[in-house]
C-alpha positions in Angstrom: -4.7 5.8 1.0 -3.3 2.4 0.2 -0.3 0.7 -1.1 -0.9 -2.6 -2.7 2.0 -4.9 -3.8 3.5 -8.3 -4.2 6.6 -10.3 -5.3 6.4 -13.1 -7.7 8.7 -15.3 -9.9 8.4 -12.6 -12.6 9.2 -9.6 -10.4 7.3 -7.2 -8.2 4.2 -4.9 -8.6 3.3 -1.9 -6.5 0.2 0.3 -6.7 -0.4 3.6 -5.0 -4.2 3.2 -4.5 -7.2 4.8 -2.9 -10.4 3.1 -1.5 -13.4 4.8 -2.9 -15.7 3.2 -0.4 -15.6 1.6 3.1 -14.7 -1.8 1.6 -13.5 -0.7 -1.8 -12.9 -0.8 -4.7 -9.2 0.3 -4.5 -8.3 1.8 -7.8 -4.8 3.1 -8.4 -4.6 6.9 -7.8 -3.9 7.5 -11.5 -7.3 6.1 -12.5 -8.9 8.7 -10.3 -6.8 11.7 -11.6 -4.1 11.4 -8.8 -0.5 10.5 -9.1 1.8 7.6 -8.4 3.8 8.9 -5.4 6.0 6.0 -4.2 9.6 7.1 -4.3 11.2 3.7 -3.8 9.7 0.2 -3.7 11.0 -3.3 -3.2 9.3 -6.6 -2.7 10.9 -10.0 -1.9 9.6 -13.5 -1.3 11.5 -16.0 0.7 10.4 -19.3 2.4 6.8 -18.5 1.9 7.0 -14.9 3.3 6.7 -11.7 1.3 8.3 -8.4 2.4 7.1 -5.2 1.0 9.3 -2.0 1.5 8.4 1.4 0.1 8.9 5.1 0.8 6.9 8.2 -0.2 6.8 11.8 1.1 4.8 12.6 4.1 2.9 15.2 2.2 2.5 14.4 -1.6 0.0 17.0 -2.6 -2.1 14.2 -4.2 -5.7 14.4 -2.9 -5.8 10.6 -2.9 -2.8 10.4 -0.5 -3.2 10.9 3.3 -0.9 13.4 4.9 1.3 11.3 7.2 2.6 12.8 10.5 6.3 13.3 11.0 5.9 12.5 14.7 3.3 10.8 16.9 1.2 7.8 16.1 0.1 6.5 12.6 -2.7 4.1 12.6 -2.9 1.7 9.7 -4.6 -1.4 8.6 -3.1 -4.2 6.7 -4.4 -7.2 4.7 -2.8 -10.1 2.8 -3.9 -12.3 0.0 -2.9 -15.7 -1.3 -2.6 -14.7 -4.9 -0.3 -12.2 -6.7 -3.1 -10.2 -8.3 -4.4 -6.7 -7.9 -8.1 -7.9 -7.7 -7.4 -10.9 -5.4 -9.4 -10.9 -2.2 -7.5 -10.7 1.1 -7.5 -13.8 3.5 -6.2 -12.1 6.6 -6.2 -8.5 7.9 -5.4 -6.5 11.0 -4.4 -3.2 12.4 -1.3 -1.6 13.8 0.0 1.7 15.2 3.5 3.0 14.1 5.4 5.5 16.2 6.7 8.1 13.9 9.9 9.9 15.0 
């Protein structure tokens, strides 16, 4: 389960995506028969930094979306790229744990 997005001079883009393999590809859920399940999304770019904000239901019913916990820990991975393009390769990546309350 993935969210891919960016901000650019012409606006913003968001994709509700799914990784079909260990390292990809990451097609949008709709291409696999799923649904776009982001409720709200916003992207801004300022002073060389991009901020992506989005929300979706914890449980969407889409087989290409993970069921998110309402409490406890949520492990996630992140990656960033240097280009505003769905197919651009990432240049940095990492992992984090969010505490859901």
